[in-house]
N, C-alpha and C positions, 0 to 999 in steps of 0.2 A: 421513506427515502428523501420525497420531496424538500419536509425540511432540514437534510442533512449538512454539517456545514464542513464537517470531517468524517470520512469514511479511512480507519484502519484497517487491515484484514492481510493474513496470513498468502501468500501465495495456492488460491486455488478457483475453483470453480466458482465461490462468493463474490469472488472480482464478479462477477457478474454483472451485482449488482448495481455496479456502473452508468449501466446505461438509463437506471433508474434516479441518476441525481442532480440535482440541477446545477445548472451552468457554472456557478459561482463555489460548488462545493470545493475540497483538496483533500486529496487522496495519496494517503502511505502504504505504501506496499512493503510485508516483508518476507523477505525475496533467498531460501535455498542458496546458501553465498559458495555452493559443492555446484550448483546443478542452476544455475541463472536460467531464467526463461523470460523475456523482458516483453511479451505476448498482450499484459494488459495495456504495460506502458502505449502500443500500436492504440485498442481501444480508447482509453485517455486520449492520446491523442486526437485522435479522430474526435471525439466529444470535446473536442474543447477545455478539459479539466486538469486544474491544476497538482499533478503527477509528481510524488516521489519516491523512492524506497530505499530501503536498510537491509543490506545487506545482515544474515543471520547464522552464524555457526550451526550444526546439525549433531544431536544427540544418536545414540548407538539405534534406536526406533527408528530414527529418518526424520524425528518430529525437530521443530525448530527449539535454536535456543533466544529469544528476544534479550536482548543490552536491552536494562531499563534506565539507563542514563543515557544513553544513545538514544532510544523513545520519545525519552522529554528533550532530549535536545532538538530532537526532527519534530516531535509539536510544538514547542514554543516557536520553532524556528516559522514554520508553517502558521503560525497566528498572526505574523509580520507581513 
């Protein structure tokens, strides 16, 4: 994790790995648009990480549906 430049993850326990990221890392969290929870924004802010999020639609099974074009746009915007 110490060599990570870009960390992209859906909202959940995996986001606790933020604590292992280097200071220059950029974070993109994929968030349930129906039940947004920004607790990991607080963690990223405390760690002084560059944090962004993308709202995602929800399938019937409560899995997220990621808009790939929007994801590409967000990744490109984080590179600059």
